[in-house]
C-alpha positions, 0 to 999 in steps of 0.5 A: 500500500502506498501513501499519497501526499501533497509534497514529497519527502519527510513530513513533520510528526505534528502534521501527521498527528493533526491529521489523525486527530481530525480523522478521529474527531479529536481536537488538534494536538496544539489545542490540547497542548494549550489546555494542558499547559495552561490549566491554571488559566483555564480553571483558576489557580485555586482550583488548579491545585485540586484538579488536573486534566487527564485526557480527552476521550470520546468528546469528554475532557477527563478531569481528575480531582483529589476528593468527591467535594471537588468533583461536584464543583468541577461538574458544576463549572463544566460549561465554564471550563469548556468555554475558557479552554476553547477561548485559550485554545482557539477551538473547542476541545471537548463537548463535556467534562467527565470527572474522576476522583483520585486521592493524592498519593 
């Protein structure tokens, strides 16, 4: 099987990842990088100390929190978190927030 491309020669890995992400309906890797790198800006510094982004799967931004009470707060703020993430990333990163509780070790 031969792959056809617009240009000859090697391609940047990020171009390939972006293409795969688009074909799977996932946000661009650059958008995800912004959300993960700038998490404190997405949720605010106090909340960022208690939760962190874990993954984006099937249209959900998976967020890990340190206790059940935080899970309730993150669920309540879900639409605001997604709106802020999209504003910083320049594109939507997920359709919903999924929260998981994992106590710190």
